[in-house]
SEKEKOL-154708 format. One record per residue: residue number from 0; residue in one letter; x, y, z of N, C-alpha, C, CB in turn. Coordinates in steps of 0.02 Angstrom, whole numbers, plus 32768, in hexadecimal, padded with zeros to 4 digits. Atoms other than C-alpha are relative to their C-alpha. Glycine has a CB too. Layout:
BEGIN
ATOM  seq  type  n_xx  n_yy  n_zz  ca_xx  ca_yy  ca_zz  c_xx  c_yy  c_zz  cb_xx  cb_yy  cb_zz
ATOM  NUM     A     X     Y     Z      X      Y      Z     X     Y     Z      X      Y      Z
...
END
This chain:
BEGIN
ATOM  seq  type  n_xx  n_yy  n_zz  ca_xx  ca_yy  ca_zz  c_xx  c_yy  c_zz  cb_xx  cb_yy  cb_zz
ATOM    0     M  802A  7FC4  8000   8000   8000   8000  802C  803E  8000   7FD0   8000   803D
ATOM    1     K  7FDB  7FC1  8002   803E   80AE   7FD5  7FEB  802D  803A   7FF5   8023   7FBD
ATOM    2     K  800B  7FD4  7FC7   804D   812E   8061  7FEA  8045  7FE6   8040   8006   802C
ATOM    3     I  801C  7FC1  8016   7FE3   81CB   804D  800D  8036  8035   7FB4   7FF9   7FF3
ATOM    4     G  7FF7  7FC7  7FD3   800D   8275   8098  7FC8  8031  7FF7   8044   8021   7FF3
ATOM    5     F  8039  7FD2  8002   7F77   82E2   80C2  8012  8043  801E   7FC4   7FE1   8024
ATOM    6     V  7FFD  7FBC  7FE3   7F7E   839E   80D9  7FB9  8010  8016   801C   8036   7FCC
ATOM    7     G  8043  7FF9  7FE6   7EE8   83B1   814B  7FF9  803E  802C   7FED   7FC3   8027
ATOM    8     G  800E  7FC7  7FD6   7E9C   8429   81C7  7FE2  803B  7FDC   803E   8015   8022
ATOM    9     I  8017  7FC7  802A   7E54   8492   813A  7FBA  7FF1  7FE3   8033   800E   7FC7
ATOM   10     S  8000  7FFE  7FB8   7DDC   8478   818F  8003  7FB9  801D   7FC1   8026   801A
ATOM   11     W  7FFC  8042  7FE0   7DE7   83EC   820F  7FC2  7FD6  7FF5   800D   8009   804B
ATOM   12     T  803E  8026  8009   7D31   83BC   81F1  8002  7FD5  7FC1   7FC3   802F   7FFE
ATOM   13     S  7FFB  8027  803E   7D52   8387   813E  8039  7FCE  8003   8009   802E   7FC3
ATOM   14     T  7FC8  8030  7FF7   7DF8   8335   816F  7FE7  7FC1  8022   803A   8020   8028
ATOM   15     L  801F  803B  7FE0   7D92   82C3   81E0  7FE0  7FD3  7FCC   7FCC   8016   8035
ATOM   16     D  8021  8027  8034   7D2E   828D   8148  8034  7FDC  7FD5   7FD5   802D   7FD4
ATOM   17     Y  7FCB  8021  8027   7DCC   826B   80E3  801A  7FC2  8025   803A   8031   7FF2
ATOM   18     Y  7FE3  8038  7FD9   7E14   81FE   816D  7FCF  7FC6  8006   8015   8018   8046
ATOM   19     K  8034  8034  7FFA   7D70   81A1   8185  7FF6  7FDC  7FBE   7FBE   801F   8017
ATOM   20     Y  8011  801E  8040   7D4B   8184   80CD  8039  7FD7  7FE3   7FEB   8036   7FCF
ATOM   21     I  7FC8  8026  801E   7DFA   814D   8099  800A  7FBF  8026   8040   802A   8001
ATOM   22     N  7FF8  803E  7FDB   7E05   80CF   8126  7FC8  7FCF  7FF3   8004   800F   804B
ATOM   23     Q  8038  802B  8012   7D58   808D   8102  8009  7FE1  7FBB   7FBE   8027   8002
ATOM   24     G  7FF6  8018  8045   7D81   807F   8049  8036  7FCC  7FFB   8010   8039   7FD3
ATOM   25     I  7FCA  8031  8000   7E25   8025   8066  7FE8  7FBE  801E   803E   801B   8026
ATOM   26     N  8018  803D  7FDE   7DD1   7FAC   80DD  7FCE  7FDA  7FD5   7FE2   8011   8043
ATOM   27     E  8031  8020  802B   7D43   7F8A   8064  8022  7FD8  7FC8   7FD0   8033   7FE1
ATOM   28     K  7FDD  8022  8037   7DC1   7F5A   7FDD  802C  7FC7  8018   8029   8032   7FDA
ATOM   29     L  7FCF  8032  7FE9   7E3C   7EF7   8047  7FE6  7FD4  8038   803E   8023   8017
ATOM   30     G  801C  8028  7FCA   7DD2   7EBB   80D9  802D  7FFA  803D   7FF1   7FBC   7FE7
ATOM   31     G  7FD8  800C  7FC4   7E13   7E7D   817F  8007  803E  802A   8044   7FE5   7FED
ATOM   32     L  7FF1  7FC5  7FD7   7E66   7F02   81E9  8026  8034  7FD8   8028   7FEC   803E
ATOM   33     N  7FDB  7FD1  802A   7EAD   7F60   8155  7FE3  8047  8005   7FFF   7FE9   7FB8
ATOM   34     S  8013  7FB9  8002   7EAB   801E   8159  8037  8025  7FDB   7FF6   801D   8048
ATOM   35     A  7FD1  7FD8  8028   7F07   80AB   8101  8040  800D  8026   7FE0   8042   7FEC
ATOM   36     E  7FC1  7FE9  7FE4   7FBE   80CD   811E  8006  804A  7FEB   803E   7FD5   7FE6
ATOM   37     C  8001  7FB9  8010   7FC0   818A   8129  801D  802A  8038   7FBA   8016   7FF0
ATOM   38     I  7FE9  7FCE  7FD0   8006   8223   817F  7FD8  8040  7FF4   804E   800E   7FF8
ATOM   39     I  8027  7FC2  8005   7F9D   82BE   81A3  8028  8039  801F   7FBB   7FF8   8023
ATOM   40     Y  7FE3  7FC3  7FE6   7FEE   8368   81B4  7FC6  8032  8006   803A   801C   7FD1
ATOM   41     S  803C  7FD7  7FF6   7F60   83CC   8201  8013  8047  8011   7FD5   7FE1   8038
ATOM   42     L  7FF2  7FB9  7FF7   7F73   8487   81ED  7FCE  8021  802F   7FFF   8024   7FBD
ATOM   43     N  802E  7FD7  7FDA   7F26   8509   825F  7FDB  802D  7FD0   8026   8029   8037
ATOM   44     F  8026  7FDC  8032   7E9B   854C   81F1  7FFE  804B  800E   7FB9   7FE5   7FFC
ATOM   45     S  8000  7FB9  7FEE   7E9E   85F0   8250  803C  8025  7FE1   8001   8008   804C
ATOM   46     D  7FC5  7FE1  801F   7F4D   8611   820C  7FF3  8012  7FB8   803D   7FD1   8005
ATOM   47     I  8011  7FF3  8046   7F0C   8604   815A  7FCD  8038  7FFB   7FE6   7FC0   7FDE
ATOM   48     Q  8033  7FCC  8001   7E75   866F   8180  801F  8045  800E   7FC9   7FF1   8033
ATOM   49     N  7FE0  7FC0  7FEF   7EE5   86F5   81CD  802B  801A  7FC7   802B   7FF8   803E
ATOM   50     K  7FD6  7FEC  8039   7F5A   86F6   8137  7FD6  800C  7FC1   8035   7FC9   7FF1
ATOM   51     G  8027  8000  803E   7ED3   86DC   80B4  801A  7FC9  7FD3   8005   8045   7FDC
ATOM   52     W  7FEC  8039  802A   7ED4   864B   8039  8037  8013  7FCF   7FC4   7FE6   7FDA
ATOM   53     T  7FD0  7FEF  8035   7F35   86A8   7FB3  8046  800E  801C   7FE8   803D   7FDA
ATOM   54     N  7FBF  7FF3  7FE1   7FC2   86CC   8030  8019  7FC4  8027   7FFC   803C   802D
ATOM   55     S  7FF2  803A  7FD5   7FCA   861C   8078  802B  7FCB  7FDE   7FC1   7FE1   8016
ATOM   56     F  7FD8  8032  8023   803D   85C6   7FFA  8034  7FE1  802E   8022   8020   7FC4
ATOM   57     D  7FC9  801B  7FD6   80CC   85B5   8077  7FE6  7FCF  8034   8024   803A   8023
ATOM   58     L  801C  802E  7FCF   805C   8564   80F9  7FF0  7FBC  7FE1   7FC0   801E   801F
ATOM   59     I  8012  803F  8022   801B   84E3   807E  803F  7FDC  7FE7   7FD0   800E   7FC4
ATOM   60     F  7FC4  801F  801B   80C4   84C5   802D  802C  7FE2  8037   8028   8034   7FD8
ATOM   61     D  7FD9  801B  7FC8   811D   84AF   80D4  7FE2  7FBF  801A   8005   8034   8039
ATOM   62     A  8021  803E  7FEC   809C   842C   8104  8010  7FC8  7FCF   7FB4   800A   8005
ATOM   63     C  7FF0  8032  8033   80BB   83D2   805F  8048  7FE9  8007   7FF5   801D   7FBA
ATOM   64     K  7FBA  8012  7FF8   8178   83D7   8079  800A  7FD2  803C   802C   803E   8008
ATOM   65     N  7FFC  802C  7FC6   8163   838A   8126  7FE8  7FBA  7FF0   7FD7   801C   8039
ATOM   66     L  801A  8042  8013   80FC   82FD   80DC  8030  7FDD  7FD1   7FBB   8008   7FDF
ATOM   67     V  7FD0  801E  802E   8179   82E1   8050  803C  7FE4  8027   8019   8034   7FCC
ATOM   68     S  7FC7  8017  7FD7   8204   82D2   80D3  7FEE  7FC2  8028   8017   8038   802E
ATOM   69     S  8017  803C  7FDD   819A   824A   8126  7FF7  7FC5  7FD0   7FBF   800E   8024
ATOM   70     N  7FFF  8036  8033   81A9   81E3   8085  7FBA  7FE8  7FEC   8028   7FC6   801A
ATOM   71     V  8041  8013  801C   80F3   81E7   8050  8007  7FF8  7FB5   7FC9   8035   8012
ATOM   72     D  7FFE  800D  8048   80CC   81AE   7F9F  7FD7  8031  7FD7   7FE7   7FBA   7FF2
ATOM   73     A  8029  7FCE  8022   804E   8237   7F75  7FE7  8032  8034   7FC5   7FDF   7FD9
ATOM   74     I  801B  7FCB  7FD5   8008   82D9   7FBB  7FB6  800A  7FF0   8028   8042   7FF7
ATOM   75     V  8046  7FEE  8008   7F50   82FF   7FD7  7FF3  8041  8025   7FD1   7FC7   801B
ATOM   76     L  8015  7FC1  7FE2   7F14   83B0   7FF7  7FB6  7FF9  8011   800D   803D   7FCF
ATOM   77     C  8044  8011  7FE9   7E76   8398   805F  7FD1  803C  7FFE   8002   7FE4   8046
ATOM   78     A  802E  7FC8  800B   7E1B   8432   801C  8004  8013  7FB7   8011   803D   802E
ATOM   79     N  8001  7FEA  8046   7DE4   846A   7F70  8028  8040  7FF7   7FB8   800B   7FE9
ATOM   80     T  7FE0  7FBF  8007   7E23   851B   7F8E  804C  7FFA  8003   7FE8   8030   8035
ATOM   81     A  7FB8  800A  7FFB   7ED1   84DC   7FBC  801F  7FEF  7FBD   8010   7FCA   8033
ATOM   82     H  7FE6  8011  8042   7EE2   84A1   7F08  8011  803D  7FD6   7FCD   7FD5   7FDB
ATOM   83     L  7FE6  7FC2  801C   7EFF   8556   7EDE  804B  7FFC  7FF6   7FEF   803B   802E
ATOM   84     F  7FB8  8006  8002   7FB4   8526   7EFE  8019  7FBD  7FE4   801C   800A   8045
ATOM   85     A  7FED  8044  8012   7FB2   8474   7EBB  8034  7FFD  7FC9   7FC3   7FD9   7FEB
ATOM   86     D  7FD1  8004  8038   800B   8492   7E16  8045  801B  8013   7FE5   8026   7FC3
ATOM   87     E  7FBF  7FE4  7FEC   8092   84FF   7E64  8025  7FD1  802F   7FF5   8045   8023
ATOM   88     I  7FE0  8030  7FD3   80B2   8483   7EF0  8018  7FC3  7FDA   7FCF   7FEB   8039
ATOM   89     Q  7FEC  803A  8027   80B4   83F4   7E74  8041  800B  7FDA   7FC8   7FED   7FCE
ATOM   90     S  7FC2  7FF1  8024   813E   844C   7E14  803E  7FFF  802D   7FFA   8043   7FDE
ATOM   91     K  7FC9  7FFC  7FD1   81A8   844F   7EB2  800D  7FBF  8026   7FF3   8037   8031
ATOM   92     I  7FF6  8040  7FDE   8194   839C   7EF1  8000  7FC7  7FCD   7FC9   7FF4   8036
ATOM   93     D  7FF6  8037  802F   81BA   82F3   7EA3  7FCB  7FC9  8006   8043   7FE2   800B
ATOM   94     I  8036  8032  7FFA   8120   8293   7EDC  7FBE  8020  7FEA   7FFC   7FE4   804A
ATOM   95     P  803E  7FE3  801C   8070   82A7   7E95  7FD3  801F  8035   7FDA   7FCB   7FDB
ATOM   96     I  8039  7FE6  7FDC   7FE7   8314   7EDA  7FC2  7FE3  7FDF   7FFF   804F   8001
ATOM   97     I  803D  801C  801B   7F42   82BA   7EC5  7FCC  8038  7FFF   7FE6   7FC2   802C
ATOM   98     H  8024  7FC1  8009   7EDC   834A   7E7F  7FB4  7FF6  8003   8013   8021   7FBE
ATOM   99     I  8048  8009  7FF6   7E27   835C   7EB8  7FD7  8015  7FC3   7FEA   8028   803D
ATOM  100     A  8026  7FE9  803A   7DED   83BE   7E1F  8008  7FD1  7FC5   8016   8047   7FED
ATOM  101     E  7FF6  8030  8036   7E39   8342   7DA6  7FD7  7FC2  800B   804B   7FEE   7FFA
ATOM  102     A  8029  803B  7FF0   7DE6   82B0   7DFF  7FB6  8010  7FF4   800B   7FEB   8049
ATOM  103     T  8046  7FEC  800A   7D41   8310   7DFB  7FF0  8006  7FB6   7FF3   8043   8023
ATOM  104     A  800B  7FF9  8049   7D53   8339   7D42  7FF6  7FBC  7FE0   803C   8023   7FDF
ATOM  105     K  8007  8043  801D   7D68   8280   7D19  7FBC  7FE2  8011   8038   7FD2   801A
ATOM  106     E  8043  8019  7FED   7CC9   8256   7D79  7FCA  8023  7FD7   7FF3   800A   804A
ATOM  107     I  8031  7FDA  8028   7C6A   82DF   7D1C  7FFF  7FE5  7FB9   8011   804C   8000
ATOM  108     K  7FFD  801B  8044   7CA7   829B   7C75  7FDF  7FBB  7FFC   804A   7FFB   7FE9
ATOM  109     K  8022  8041  7FFF   7C69   81EE   7CA6  7FB5  8008  7FF8   8010   7FDA   8040
ATOM  110     E  8048  7FF2  8006   7BBC   823C   7CB3  7FEE  8023  7FBF   7FE9   802B   803B
ATOM  111     K  8008  7FE0  8042   7BD5   828C   7C07  7FE0  8046  8006   7FD5   7FD3   7FD3
ATOM  112     L  8019  7FBC  7FF6   7BB1   833A   7C49  8033  8032  7FE6   7FF0   800E   804B
ATOM  113     S  7FD3  7FCE  801A   7BF9   83D8   7BFE  7FF8  8044  8023   7FF4   8009   7FB6
ATOM  114     K  800B  7FC1  7FDD   7BB3   8462   7C6E  7FE9  7FF2  8047   7FCD   802D   7FDB
ATOM  115     V  8010  800E  7FBA   7BB1   845E   7D2C  8001  8040  8029   8031   7FCC   801C
ATOM  116     G  7FFF  7FC9  7FD0   7B8E   84D3   7DBC  8032  7FF1  8037   7FBA   800C   801D
ATOM  117     L  7FCD  8008  7FCD   7C16   84EF   7E3D  7FED  8029  803E   8045   8015   7FE6
ATOM  118     L  8008  7FDF  7FC0   7BF6   8516   7EF4  803E  7FF1  802A   7FBF   7FE7   8025
ATOM  119     G  7FC4  8009  7FD9   7C8E   8532   7F61  8010  803F  8026   803B   7FEC   7FD4
ATOM  120     T  7FEC  7FC1  7FE1   7CEF   85B7   7FBD  8001  8037  7FCB   8045   7FF9   8023
ATOM  121     K  7FFC  7FC6  802D   7CF4   8664   7F72  803C  7FF9  7FD1   8005   8041   8028
ATOM  122     F  7FC3  8006  8028   7DA6   863F   7F36  7FFA  7FCA  7FCB   803C   7FF3   802D
ATOM  123     T  8009  8036  802F   7D7B   8599   7EE6  7FD1  8013  7FC7   7FE6   7FC1   8023
ATOM  124     M  8030  7FED  8033   7CE7   85E4   7E8B  801A  8037  7FD2   7FBF   8016   8021
ATOM  125     E  7FEE  7FC5  8026   7D34   8688   7E53  8043  7FFB  7FDC   8000   803B   802C
ATOM  126     M  7FBE  8004  801F   7DE9   865B   7E2C  8000  7FCB  7FC9   8036   7FF0   8034
ATOM  127     D  7FFF  802A  803C   7E1E   85FD   7D90  801A  7FB9  800B   802B   8021   7FCC
ATOM  128     F  7FDB  803F  7FFA   7E81   856A   7DD8  7FD3  7FC3  7FFC   8025   7FFF   8041
ATOM  129     Y  802D  803A  8000   7DEB   84F7   7DEF  7FDC  7FF9  7FBD   7FCC   8006   8039
ATOM  130     R  8024  8002  8040   7D88   8526   7D55  802E  7FEE  7FC6   7FDF   8043   7FF3
ATOM  131     N  7FD1  8010  8035   7E24   851A   7CE9  800F  7FB5  7FFD   8041   8027   8009
ATOM  132     K  7FF4  8049  7FFF   7E43   8467   7D21  7FC5  7FDB  7FE0   800B   7FE7   8049
ATOM  133     L  803B  801F  8020   7D90   843A   7CEF  7FFE  8010  7FB6   7FC0   8019   8022
ATOM  134     K  8000  7FEC  8047   7DA5   8499   7C4C  802D  7FD3  7FD7   8016   8048   7FF9
ATOM  135     E  7FD4  802F  8022   7E34   8423   7C20  7FDA  7FC2  7FE8   8039   7FEB   802E
ATOM  136     Y  802A  803A  8012   7DAC   839D   7C17  7FC1  8016  7FDA   7FEC   7FDA   803F
ATOM  137     N  8038  7FE5  8026   7D38   840C   7BAF  7FC0  8006  8029   7FF3   7FD6   7FC3
ATOM  138     I  8039  7FF7  7FD4   7CC7   842E   7C43  7FF9  804A  8010   8008   7FD6   8042
ATOM  139     E  800F  7FBB  7FEF   7C76   84D9   7C54  7FE6  8004  8048   7FCD   801F   7FCF
ATOM  140     T  8013  7FF8  7FBA   7C60   8517   7D06  7FDE  8043  800B   803D   7FF9   802F
ATOM  141     I  8022  7FC2  7FEE   7BE2   8597   7D45  7FFB  8004  804C   7FBA   8004   7FDF
ATOM  142     I  8005  7FF3  7FB9   7BD5   85E6   7DF1  7FC6  8031  800C   8042   801D   801D
ATOM  143     P  8035  7FCE  7FF3   7B50   8651   7E47  8012  8045  7FE4   7FF1   8006   804B
ATOM  144     S  7FF1  7FC1  8023   7B41   86F6   7DEA  7FFF  803D  802E   7FCE   800A   7FC9
ATOM  145     E  8006  7FC8  7FD1   7B19   8765   7E80  8039  7FFE  8033   7FBC   7FFF   8023
ATOM  146     N  7FC8  7FFD  7FD1   7BAD   879D   7EE9  7FE8  7FF3  8048   8022   8044   7FFC
ATOM  147     K  801A  800A  7FBC   7B3F   879E   7F86  7FF6  7FB5  800E   7FBE   8025   8009
ATOM  148     D  8008  8048  7FF6   7B1B   86E4   7F6B  8044  7FDF  800C   7FDE   7FE1   7FC3
ATOM  149     I  7FBC  801A  7FF7   7BD5   86BE   7F5A  801A  8010  8046   8030   801C   7FCB
ATOM  150     E  7FEB  7FED  7FBD   7BF7   871E   7FFA  7FDC  7FD8  8036   7FF5   804C   800B
ATOM  151     E  8026  8027  7FD0   7B6D   86C1   8055  8019  7FB8  8003   7FB5   8002   7FEF
ATOM  152     I  7FE4  8044  8002   7BB1   8619   801C  8042  7FFE  8026   800B   7FE9   7FB7
ATOM  153     Q  7FC0  7FFC  7FDD   7C5E   864D   8059  7FF5  8004  804C   8028   803D   7FE7
ATOM  154     N  800D  7FF8  7FB9   7C16   8681   8101  7FE9  7FBF  8020   7FCB   8037   800B
ATOM  155     I  8019  803F  7FE5   7BBA   85DD   811A  8038  7FCC  8005   7FC6   7FE5   7FD4
ATOM  156     V  7FCA  8030  8000   7C51   8574   80EA  8032  800F  8038   8024   7FFF   7FBC
ATOM  157     K  7FCC  7FEC  7FD1   7CC9   85D6   8157  7FE8  7FFF  8049   801A   8046   7FF0
ATOM  158     N  8016  7FF5  7FBB   7C61   85FE   81F1  7FCE  7FCD  801B   7FE1   8043   8004
ATOM  159     E  802C  8035  7FE8   7BEB   856A   81F7  801E  7FBB  7FF3   7FBB   8006   7FDD
ATOM  160     L  7FE9  8043  8011   7C26   84D0   8199  8047  7FF3  8018   7FFB   7FF4   7FB6
ATOM  161     G  7FBC  8007  7FEA   7CDC   84EF   81C3  8007  7FF2  804B   8027   803C   7FEF
ATOM  162     K  8001  800C  7FB7   7CAC   84E3   827B  7FD4  7FC3  8011   7FE7   803E   8025
ATOM  163     G  8029  803B  7FF5   7C3F   8449   8263  7FB7  800F  8010   801C   7FD8   8037
ATOM  164     F  8044  7FEC  7FF1   7B9C   84AA   8274  7FD4  7FFA  7FC2   7FFE   8049   801C
ATOM  165     V  802E  800A  8039   7B09   8479   8203  7FBE  8022  8010   7FF6   7FB5   7FF1
ATOM  166     S  803E  7FDB  7FF7   7A73   84EB   81EE  7FCE  7FEF  7FCA   800E   804C   8000
ATOM  167     I  8035  800E  8031   79CD   84C2   819B  7FF8  803B  7FD0   7FBD   7FF1   8024
ATOM  168     E  8006  7FC5  802A   79C4   8574   815B  8037  8003  7FCB   8001   803F   802A
ATOM  169     S  7FC8  8000  802F   7A71   8566   810C  7FF7  7FC9  7FCC   8042   7FF7   8025
ATOM  170     K  800D  8036  8030   7A40   84C1   80BB  7FCF  8018  7FCB   7FE3   7FC2   8025
ATOM  171     K  8031  7FE5  802F   79A9   8516   806C  8020  8031  7FCF   7FC5   8022   8025
ATOM  172     K  7FDE  7FCF  802B   7A18   85A2   802B  802B  7FDD  7FCC   802B   802F   802A
ATOM  173     F  7FD5  8023  8030   7A93   8528   7FDB  7FD8  7FDC  7FCB   802C   7FCE   8025
ATOM  174     I  802C  801F  8032   7A06   84C9   7F87  7FE7  8034  7FD0   7FC5   7FDC   8023
ATOM  175     Q  8017  7FC9  802B   79C6   856F   7F45  8037  8015  7FD0   7FEA   803B   802B
ATOM  176     Y  7FC8  7FED  802B   7A73   859E   7F02  800B  7FCC  7FCA   8040   800B   8029
ATOM  177     A  7FF5  8036  8030   7A86   84F4   7EAE  7FC8  8001  7FCC   8003   7FBC   8024
ATOM  178     N  8038  7FFF  802F   79D8   84FE   7E60  8006  803C  7FD0   7FBD   8004   8026
ATOM  179     G  7FF5  7FC7  802C   7A05   85AA   7E1C  8031  7FEF  7FC9   801A   803B   8028
ATOM  180     L  7FCF  8015  8032   7A9A   855D   7DC3  7FE0  7FCF  7FCE   803D   7FE0   8021
ATOM  181     I  8023  8030  802C   7A2C   84D1   7D7F  7FD3  8025  7FCF   7FD7   7FCE   802B
ATOM  182     E  802A  7FD7  802B   79B3   8553   7D3B  8028  8021  7FC8   7FDB   8034   8028
ATOM  183     R  7FD4  7FE0  8032   7A47   85A0   7CDE  8022  7FCD  7FD3   8034   802B   8023
ATOM  184     G  7FE7  8033  802F   7A6F   84FB   7C88  8031  7FCF  801C   801F   8021   7FC8
ATOM  185     A  7FD2  8031  7FE3   7ADD   849C   7D03  7FE1  7FBA  7FFC   8011   8012   8049
ATOM  186     E  8017  8046  8006   7ACF   83E1   7CE1  8010  7FD7  803E   801F   7FDF   7FC2
ATOM  187     G  7FED  8020  7FC1   7B18   83B5   7D8A  801D  8036  802D   8033   7FC6   7FF4
ATOM  188     I  7FE7  7FD1  7FCE   7B56   8408   7E29  803E  7FE4  8022   7FCA   8011   8034
ATOM  189     I  7FC3  8012  7FDB   7C07   8401   7E6F  7FFC  801D  8046   8040   8018   7FDA
ATOM  190     L  7FF8  7FE9  7FBB   7C12   840B   7F2B  804B  800C  8009   7FE3   7FCC   8036
ATOM  191     G  7FB9  7FF1  8007   7CB9   8462   7F18  8021  801C  803E   800A   8030   7FC8
ATOM  192     C  7FE0  7FF1  7FC0   7CE1   8478   7FCF  7FF6  7FC2  802A   7FE3   8041   8022
ATOM  193     T  8005  8041  7FDD   7D07   83E1   803B  7FD1  8002  803C   8044   7FEA   8015
ATOM  194     E  8030  7FFC  7FC9   7C93   8423   80C4  7FB7  7FFE  7FE8   800B   803F   8027
ATOM  195     I  8045  7FF9  8018   7BF8   843B   8055  7FD8  7FBF  8004   8001   8019   7FB9
ATOM  196     P  8028  803D  7FFA   7BC6   8381   8053  7FE5  7FF4  8046   802A   7FC5   7FEB
ATOM  197     I  801E  8003  7FBD   7BA6   8395   810E  7FB9  801B  7FFD   802B   8027   8033
ATOM  198     L  803F  7FDB  8003   7B13   8402   80D8  7FCF  7FE5  7FCC   800E   8048   7FF2
ATOM  199     I  802B  8018  8036   7ACF   83C3   8031  8022  7FC7  7FDB   7FEF   803A   7FCF
ATOM  200     G  7FE4  8038  8025   7AE3   832B   7FC2  7FD2  7FEA  7FC8   800D   7FC6   802F
ATOM  201     Q  8026  8019  8039   7A9D   82C1   7F35  7FB6  7FFA  800F   801B   7FBC   7FEA
ATOM  202     K  8046  800A  7FEE   79FB   82A0   7F94  7FD6  803F  7FF8   7FFA   7FE7   8047
ATOM  203     D  8024  7FC1  8004   79CF   8358   7F85  7FF2  8016  7FB8   8027   8036   8022
ATOM  204     F  8006  7FEB  8046   79D4   835C   7EC5  7FF3  7FC5  7FD2   803F   8025   7FE9
ATOM  205     K  800B  8034  8032   799D   82FA   7E2C  803B  7FFB  7FD0   7FC1   800F   7FD8
ATOM  206     L  7FC5  8001  802B   7A35   832B   7DC3  803C  7FE6  8026   800E   8047   7FE4
ATOM  207     P  7FC4  801A  7FDE   7AE1   82E0   7DE7  8021  8034  802D   8032   7FE6   7FCD
ATOM  208     V  7FDB  7FD7  7FD0   7B39   8328   7E7F  8044  7FE0  800B   7FD9   8008   8043
ATOM  209     F  7FBC  8019  7FFB   7BF5   8317   7E8B  801E  8014  8043   802C   8019   7FC5
ATOM  210     D  7FE3  7FF6  7FBE   7C33   8305   7F3E  804B  7FFA  7FF9   7FE4   7FCC   8034
ATOM  211     T  7FB8  8001  8010   7CE8   8337   7F25  8029  7FDC  8035   801A   8047   7FF8
ATOM  212     T  7FDB  8025  7FCC   7D1E   82EE   7FCC  8001  7FB6  7FF0   7FE0   800C   8045
ATOM  213     K  8003  8048  800D   7CE2   8240   7FA1  8022  7FED  7FBE   7FB8   7FE8   7FFF
ATOM  214     I  7FDD  800C  803F   7D20   824D   7EEE  804B  8000  800A   7FEC   8035   7FCB
ATOM  215     H  7FB8  7FFB  7FF1   7DCB   8283   7F2C  8018  7FC2  8025   800E   803F   8029
ATOM  216     V  7FED  803B  7FD8   7DCF   81F5   7FAB  8005  7FC2  7FD5   7FCD   7FF5   8039
ATOM  217     E  7FFD  803B  802C   7DA8   8174   7F26  8040  8000  7FD7   7FC3   7FFE   7FD2
ATOM  218     S  7FC3  7FFA  8026   7E38   81B4   7EBE  803D  7FF1  802B   8006   8047   7FE2
ATOM  219     I  7FC9  800D  7FD0   7EAA   81AE   7F57  8006  7FB5  800E   7FF5   8027   8042
ATOM  220     I  8000  8048  7FF2   7E78   80FB   7F7E  801C  7FD9  7FC5   7FB9   7FE7   8012
ATOM  221     N  7FE7  8022  803C   7E98   80C5   7ECB  804C  8008  7FFA   7FDD   801A   7FC2
ATOM  222     F  7FB7  7FF5  8002   7F45   8113   7ED3  8022  7FD7  8036   8010   804B   8009
ATOM  223     A  7FE1  8024  7FC8   7F6C   80C7   7F7D  8005  7FB6  7FF3   7FDA   800C   8041
ATOM  224     L  8001  8048  800E   7F3E   801A   7F40  8017  7FF0  7FBA   7FBA   7FE5   800B
ATOM  225     D  7FE6  8009  8044   7F86   8035   7E92  7FCC  7FE1  7FD2   803F   7FD5   8001
ATOM  226     V  8038  8018  8029   7EDC   8017   7E42  7FF8  802D  7FC4   7FBE   7FFC   8029
ATOM  227     E  800C  7FD9  803C   7EC9   8051   7D8F  7FB5  7FFE  7FF1   8029   7FE4   7FC3
ATOM  228     K  8048  7FFC  800C   7E17   808C   7D77  7FF3  8021  7FBD   7FDC   8027   8039
ATOM  229     P  800B  7FE2  8042   7DE5   80A5   7CC0  7FCD  8037  8002   7FEA   7FCB   7FCE
ATOM  230     V  802C  7FC7  8001   7D97   814F   7CA4  7FFD  801C  7FB9   8016   8036   8033
ATOM  231     A  8006  7FE0  8041   7D52   8198   7C03  801A  8046  8004   7FB6   7FFF   7FE7
ATOM  232     N  7FE0  7FBD  7FFD   7DBF   822F   7BE3  8001  801D  7FBA   8049   7FFC   801E
ATOM  233     N  8007  7FE7  8044   7D7E   8278   7B42  800D  804B  7FFD   7FBB   7FEF   7FE3
ATOM  234     V  7FEF  7FB8  7FFE   7DDA   831D   7B4D  8009  8018  7FB9   8040   800C   802A
END
């Protein structure tokens, strides 16, 4: 089994899901008492919030370097927004980063979709790094058009979900935002923040919903067990 290095704590609530899902997945495939061989470098999320995501490269990169020095076989960034730095970090280390947006793009292509709605942090929705990765797979991405909606999504993710708090009112708002994207032609919805599946999921919609945490975990498990999973990649 390959050893996986996780950069977690961004936030700790979603890191819990990563640890749970990867161990469950490994055990389902191997049985017995098998579980994942992994190392978690859990950052203090407050440090990133104080610096701001765009100024947090050194924090994320230092965590990756620590994991590399522990002889892991791959790096996992346990947050969609952290992939803002994925390509730059990848250029500086010799082991692969298992990219959440690339794994998600492959799942979208399996569903033969070409236009999806993206819900995530303000940075994931507004910056190019995530949408560009999907564009490599000929997938168009749309986000909420109203700035106030983007700010509200950011507030809920940061001040509620990031602390493990789930509100019925916030759930209704997220369903409303997703339905707005569907009305604009989205054929599926990406839950592009690893905390969002705490709030909404496939059961809330008829169209495909892409839980990026679980998609990422599946890709991680396949790497850890050296499983080649055929994926239609008609780029």
